[in-house]
C-alpha positions, 0 to 999 in steps of 0.5 A: 542241583544248581539254578541261576537267576539273572537279575536281582530286581523286584522279580529276580531276587524274590524268585531266588529267595522262593527257590532257595526256601523251597529246597533248591540247594544252589541258587546263584544270582547274577547282576551288576551295579548296586541296589536301588530303591526300586529294587526293594520288595517284600521277600527280596532285597530290603531297604537296608541293602540299598547301596550294596552290590546287587549280586552280593545282597541277593545272595544273602537273601538266598542264604537267609531264605534257605530252610537249612545250611547251604552246601559249601562251594568248592574253592575251584568253583568260587569264580565271580558269577559276572565272569560267567554270565555271558557263557553257556555254563555247564552244570546248570539245571535251569536259568531264570532270566528276570531282568530288572528292566521288564522289556527284556522279558516282555520282548527278549533279545535272542542274542544273549540266550545263544550260549544257553541254547548252544550248551542245552541249558533250559531257561525261563523268562520272567519280568514286569514292564510297568503294569504288565507281568510276563512269565515264559516261555520256558525254553528247553533247547532244541525242543521248545520255542525260544526267544528267537522263535518268538521274535521272528513270529511277531515280526512276521505278524507285525512288520513294524514291530522290530522298528518299534522295539528298537525305538522303545529300547533306546528310549528306556536306557536313561530311565528307571524301569517302572515295576509295580511291587505287588505285580512283581511278587505275583510274577515271581511266585508263578515263576518259582512255581513253574521253575520248581515243577520243571526241576521236579520233572512235572509238567509246568505249563510253560512250554511254548506259552508266555503267560501275561497279566495286565493290570487292572485285570486279575486274569492270566492270559496264555499267549502261545509261542510257536517254533519258527522254521527259520530259527536255528534253535531246532524246535520247529522239528520237535514241535509236535512232540513237545506240547504234551510235556516239556518236562519229558526232556532230560534234566535234573530233578529235585527228587531224592 
């Protein structure tokens, strides 16, 4: 079984370590650049790794968290993860999308996920934007609502949202993303729990739902994500059958 975590910041690196420590045999971490001080978190990247390549540093965290020796990868599979990140890579049981800039999890751009939808790869969003943590939705292509459904639905409810989002994105490119460390650890924990439940074939509570925790509140709020009939992901035709349990969709499990 192989899981890919996209993002090696305070959320992504901790998620990857938690999955590895829970017995997931292959956890690949994909990210670019080098470790910065704001990437460091307990259980994730350490201060000693500042300046190292993010992907290599996070993979070392994954190895250290594993309960035993990790299986060696065949030489033909040792392709740079960066070269594969934009493709709908086959063989992945789940992709966790945990961008360092939490805006990409709070309001995910549907376009980068198109290869995952095309290849039928399940994926789960997670991140922290300032003092708000987000987990979900869990997307099972063709079955549960995707990022495109969420974007289309919000644009219908709030016509000004696309313009506001574009301005928000353009204004954040030159700044370091704010991310509360303690909140990031909470988000990473719930993300790992949902991912493990899905991988083990159990209901995860993430289908068609985005969970939000906005400080100073300590209560998670479930915000439904509905399949949009105008989205090409195909979930709109499956909506009635999904919400009993997304785990019923065919996928690899951790059961041995």
